[in-house]
N, C-alpha and C positions, 0 to 999 in steps of 0.2 A: 491468575488468568490461564486458562487452558488453551493449547494450540494444537490443531489437527493439521497434519502435513501430508502432501503428496508431492513427490519429486520424481520426475520422469527424465529419461535420457535415451536419445537415439544416437547411434554411432555407425558411420559408414563402414568402419573396420569390421563390424559384426554382420551387417545386413546389406552392405553396398550403399552407394549414395542414394539419397531420397530424391526421386524424380519429381519435378514440380508439375502439377496439373492445376490450372487456374479455374476457380469457381466463377459463377456469374458476377460476383462482386469484384473480380480481378485479383483475388488473393488465393493462396494455397493454404489449406488447413494442414499444419505439420502433424505427422503421425508418429506415434510412439509404441514400441513393442510392449506386450503385456508381461512377458517373462522378465523376472528381476535381473538387473545387472548390478555390478558393484556400487553404482551410484544411484540406483533407483531405490525409492523408499515409499511404501504405500500401505501402511498397516490399517488404515481406515477404508481401504478398498474403493478409493475415489476414481481410480483408473482400472475399472473392472470390465471384462468383455460383456457382462450382462448389465452394465450400468444403464439406469433409466428404463429398465425393463426390456431392453432390446438384446441383441446378440451381435458380436463383432469378432473379427479376426484381423490381426495386423497384416497388411497396411490399409485396411478399408478406412473410410472417412471417420467412422465412430472411434477408431483407435487414436484420434486426435483430441478426444474429450476427457476432461476431468469433471466428475460429478461431485460437487461439494457434499460432504457428509453432514455438515452443520450449517445453520444460519450463523452469520458472523461477518466480521471485517476481514476481507481476504486480501492478502498481499501476494500478487502475481509477479513472477519474475521469469525471464527467459534468456537464453543464450543461443545464438545461431552462428555457425561457421559455414560460409558459402564456398563452393568450388571457385577457383579463379576463372574469371570470364571478362575479357576486356570490353565486351559489348555493353555490359550493364553500367549505367551512369548513376543510378539511385537504387536504394534498398529500402523497403518499407516493411513495417510490422504493425500489428494491432492485436489487442486482446478482444475477444468477442464472447458475449453471453449468448448461449444457444446458437452456435454457428451453423447448425444443420436444420434449424427450425423445428426441433423436436418437442418443444414445450412452450416457452414464453415468446419466442420469436427473436430473430437476429437483432443484436444490439451491440455495435462495435464501439470501442472506447480506446483512448490512448494511442491513436495512430501516430506512428513515428516515421519520418521520411528523412533519410540521410544520404548524402552523396557518396559515391564510390571513393575510396582512398587509394593512394599509390601502392599500398601493401595488401595484406590479406583482408578479406571482408568479414570481420568478426564483430558481432553486435550483441550488446546486452540491453535488456529492457526491464522496467519496473513500473508497476501500477498498483493502486490500492482501491478497493471498492467493496460494497456489501455483496455477499454471495449467499445463495440459498440452495438447499437440496431440491432436486427436480429441475434446476436450471444449470446445464453444463456450461463450462467455459473452455475456450480453445485459443490457440495461438495461430494467427494467420500471417503469411509473409508474401512478398512479391519482390522481384527484381525487374527493373525497367530501364528503358532507353527511350527518351523522347516521348514518354507517355504510353509506350508499347511494352507489354509484358514479355519477358524473356525467361525461358525455362532453364534457369541456372540451378543445378542440383545443390542440395544441402549435404555437407559432410558430417556435421554434428549439430545436435540441438538438445537443449534442456528446457524443461517447462516445470515450474514449481508453483504450488499454491499452499500458503500457510494461512489457516483460518483462526483468528482470535475469537473464541466462542463465547466469551463473557464480556460483551460490550455494554458499558454503562451509558444509558441514554438519559437526556434531561427530562 
């Protein structure tokens, strides 16, 4: 079985904390730099500034997209470190097919809602689904208090897609 992988990382130490701006769905699309870092890996060019026939520069919204290179069973994973903020009482994340409505239309899945902890706000996420070229995927997050979004910056985020390209179907 062949596997195609895209592994992205954003670090505040390199670019400053990522400021949160909420879209109409109440979530922020996490953005990732295009230049390689020691933990980024993208030989199939799934995180490319010209992905989907467009153009992008970090940190515009398109820099939050992974464009699958193959049809297959996709394993999505993410890691998010939030800045400390006593106002937030819950943290949410979701994976979204076509989060910007560029191809097949917005389709969210695997929404996770967790309460704030007494320590640092560090979250990891995992989901599996079929992915297709032409339909980008993204990671969207929010921090909330009593149903109201709070702009808590992100210190670090990772977003990974591993596509198993030879899926046997019945």
